[in-house]
N, C-alpha and C positions, 0 to 999 in steps of 0.2 A: 586443409579443410574437407569437408565431409562430403561425400557425393549421394548420402541419404535423402530421398523425399520426405518433407517435414510437411504435415499438415498443421496448422495453429486456430484452433477453435477459441473464439473471443466473445467477450463482452464489450461492447463500445463504451471504452473511459477515457480519461484524458491522458495514459500513460500508453495506450496502444498504438497510435500515430506515430508517437517518436520511436516506439519499439518495431515498427514495422520497417522505419527508415534506416534504423540502425542494423536491422538483418539484412536489407536489401543491399545496403552499402559495403558490408563486409562479409557476405557471404552471396553464393550464385542466387540470386532471385528466382530462377526457373526451377529451383528444389524448393521451395516456400510457398505455400499457399496459405491464405487467410480466409476465414469464414469469419463473420462478424454479425451477431446479435446485437439490437438494442437502438439506441436513439442517434442514428448517424448523421443528423442535423448539429447534436451538440458537440458531439466528438466526431469530428469527419475524418475518413480515411479516403476521401474521392481524391481521383487521379494517380494513385498508386496501383501497379501492375500486380496481376494474381492476387487481387483482394475482392472477395465475394461478399456483399452486404445481403443480409435477409432483409428481406421488404416485411410489411406490416399486414399486409392482404392475408385472405386464407391461402389463395392461389400460389401466391410467390412463396409462402413460407411451406406450404406443402411441395413444391417442387424443389426448394432449397433443401428439405429435409431428405428428400429420394437422393439429390445429388449429394448430400453428405454422406450418405452411407457408401456410396461408391468412392468417394474421396477418403474415408475411413479406411478403407479396406486396400485401396491401392497404396496409401501412403506407409512409409518405412518406420516413420514415428508420430505420433498424434501428442501433440502438446495442449492441454486443456488450461486454458489461461481464467483461473476461477473457476468453481464449480456454483454456477449460477442458473445456468439453462436447463430447466427440467427436462426437454425435450431430448438433451444430449446424454443427461443422465438416464434416462428410460434407454435411448439406443444403447448405452455400453452395458446397460443391466441385460438387456435382452441379445446381446452380442457379446457375451463376456470374453472369447477369444480375443476381442481386441485389446482389451485390459493391459496384457503382458507389453504391449508396445505403446502405452500411453503414458505420459508425464504430467502429474497434476502440479501446476504452479500454484502454490498455496497462496492466496491473497489476504488472508487474516479472517474476516468475517464469514467466508465460505468454510471456513472451519471451526469458529466461535458462534455466530450468529445463527447457525442454523440447528444448534443443540440446547436442547433443555434437560438440563440435569436431573430436574425433578419428575420428568415423565417417562413413561415406557415408550419405545419406539413403535410408530403407529405403522399401518400399511403404505402410506406414503412415504414414510422414510426409509421402511425396508430398503426399497432399491438403491436410496443413496447409500445407506450404511454398506450393502453390498459391493458396492462399487469402490468405495474408499478402501474398504479391507481389501480387496483384490486388485487395486491400481498396481501397476507394476512399478511405476516411479514416482518419488515424491520429491519435489523441488521446493526450496526456500532458502532466503539467506539468515531464516532465525532458526535455529536447532532446535529450541523449545518447542517450536510448532509440531516438529516430526514426532517429539515424543507424546504431546497431547494427541494427535493423531492416532499413534498407537495405543496408547492408553484409553482414548474415549470409542474409538471405531475399531481397534484391532486391525489397523493397517499394517500390511505384510512388505510394501514395496520398499524398494533400493532407495535409499535416501541419498540425495546429491544437493550440494552448496551452489547457489547461484545468487548474484544480485538481482538477475530477472529483468529489471527494468531501468531506464535511464533515470528516471526520478529517485531511485535508489544509490544514485552517485553523488559525488560531492560536486559542484560547481561553483568555482570561484567567482563571484560577481564583484568582488573587491567590497569594502567596508565603506559606505557612504558616510557624507559628513553628517554630524549631529545637527537636528534644526530645532531641537527643545531642550530645556534644562530638566526635563521629566526622565526618571527611569522607565523604560518603555518595555512593557511586560506582557507577552504574548500568551493567550490562555485557550489551549486546544487547537486543533488543526482544522476543525470541520464542526456542521452544525449536529451531527450524530449525537444522540445523547450519551453514549458511552464515553465522550470527552469531560462528562461530569462537573459541567463548568459552573453549575451553580455553588456546590461545595467548595471551590477554590475561590470563588467571588467571596464567600462568608471569612476566608481565612485571611484574604487580602485586606476585607473591609475592617478587620479586626487589628491590624498593623497600627502602631502609633504614628509612624510617617505616612504623609499623604503625597509626597513627593513623586508619585508614579503616575501612568497611563495604563490602563486596562486595554488591548486590543484582541480582538476575537474573530477571526476568519470563520465566516457563517456561511460562504456561497455554495457549500457544498454538504451535500446529506439532508437531515429531515428540517423541512423550512418551517414546520409547526413549532418544533422544538426552538429553532431560531429566533423566533419571535417571542418564544417566553426569556431564552436567555437576553434579547437586547431590552425587554421590558426590564428585568432586574438589574441588568448590567447600569441601565440609566437611573433606576433607582437608588442604587448602592453609591455609584461614581460619578453620576452628573456628566459633565462636560469632559471627564476624565475617562470616560468608556467611550470607545472607537470600533464599533463593529464594521466588518469588511464583507458585504453582501454582495458585492460585483465579483464574478470569475475572471481572476488576473492571468493573463499572459504569462508564461514562466519566467521569462525576464524581469516582467514588472513583480511578480512574487518573490523572487530573489533580491529585490531591490527593498522588498518589505521585510524580508527576514534578515538582511543586512542592519537595519536601522533597530533591531530586538536587541536588549539587554539581558532579559530573563525569559525564558520560556517555562511553562508550565504545562505538563500533560498528565492528566487525572486519569487517562484511559485505564479501565480494568482489565484491558488486554491488548497484545500487539497491534498498534495502530500507528500512523502516522510516521513510519519511519524515515521517509524521504524528506520530511521536516527536519526532524532530528538528526539525519546526518549534516544536511545543509547547516543548522545552528550549531552544531559542536564543532563542524570543520571550520566555521568562522569564529569560534573560539568563545561561544555565547554559554552563558551558564543555563544548564536544564534540569528541572524537577520532573521527576516521574515517580509513579507509583511502585513500591516496592513488592516484589515476588512474581513479576509478570514476566513472559519469555522476553520481551526486548531488554531487561534489564541483567538479565544472564546473558543476553549477546554483548552488551556492553562490557560486564566485566570480564566476561572471556577476551575482548580486545584490549584491556587493560584501558578503557575509555571511562572517565570520571563524571559520574551524574549525582543529583541531589534528591533528598526524599522529601515528598510533597508534606509529610508530616510536619515537617523541621522547615517552613519557607520563611526565608529573611532575603530582603533585595542587596545585600551587599554585595561588593563585587567578586569575582570568581578569582581566585589565587591565581597569578600569573604563570606558576610552573604548571599547574594544571591546565590552564588555558592553552599554553604553548604545546603541551603533552597531548591533549586532544586534538589539537588542530593537525599536528603530524601525524598521527596515528590514523586519524579519518581521511587524510589526504592518500595515504599510502594503501591502506583495505578498499576505499569504496571508489575506485578508480575505472575510468573506462575501458582502458587495456584488459584489467581483470576480469569485467564482464563478457568482453569478446572472447577472451580466452575458455570462460565458464561455457558459454553459450557454444563454442565449438566443440566443448567434449560431449557437451548434450546430444549435440545433433549427430555426432560421430556415434554415439550409441556406446 
């Protein structure tokens, strides 16, 4: 195990508290500090040692930023969990000597969501582009995202493969008993518009069969868009449309995924990989949009997926189902994640 001091800079999200627990259970907690920005009530990290939560008040924020500068210089490794905090990006821009020991855990939206291919980079974006270009290390479980970071931003950092979070592991919750005669179809993984729900709704509504229900997880993301999705879903499918608007604990969400027969993810970028891994590991039939980095990853692992342009609700071939289940359980495992993190922490 490493004896390097590691500083984790995070935005409060659902997978950060389990990540902290994993690190503190498998590595020396004294060597890992966590600084967390964002909504501490919704995604609480309370009660965990070496965790500094940045408050909302001006004085609290100012004190936290001053302390963070000291922590960044003192650390042997800086792990940036997503690039969402503008203040941290500015610090790294103004102190570029820190970038060589900084590891960017790429989340997806921090790579895709901040880029407008049709516009020239403005003054605001300049510091962000500089930081990405000179970042010492790029970390992801999707190799295609590294390629895009290099293509779009000229990123020069060393690439590292890592599953990053427990949400990207396969967890076998067991397949629940069927409660209906419907084919249960999951559309998307959140209320983010990038799910492109409405396009899939139209495809499903045009199918000759109507022996299916549409289930859409909408508790996470853009709530304005969620209302639009619910309205359209009810209009097209009536009682056969089931929106999930409440945030479910992980165990309950795994039970929900276990009852799904077919999952359709129409994202135009890498997103929702934790959902995909769980579904594929349970032997579910998964549809994806062709040409995104997620499909390249699955192809490299010999995991079979289906094209959203050719949707049917027939059962998945048993040979493909068994092969997917075996491959996912081999690759997306907790021991693999711990070993990968150990390599990163050693540097």
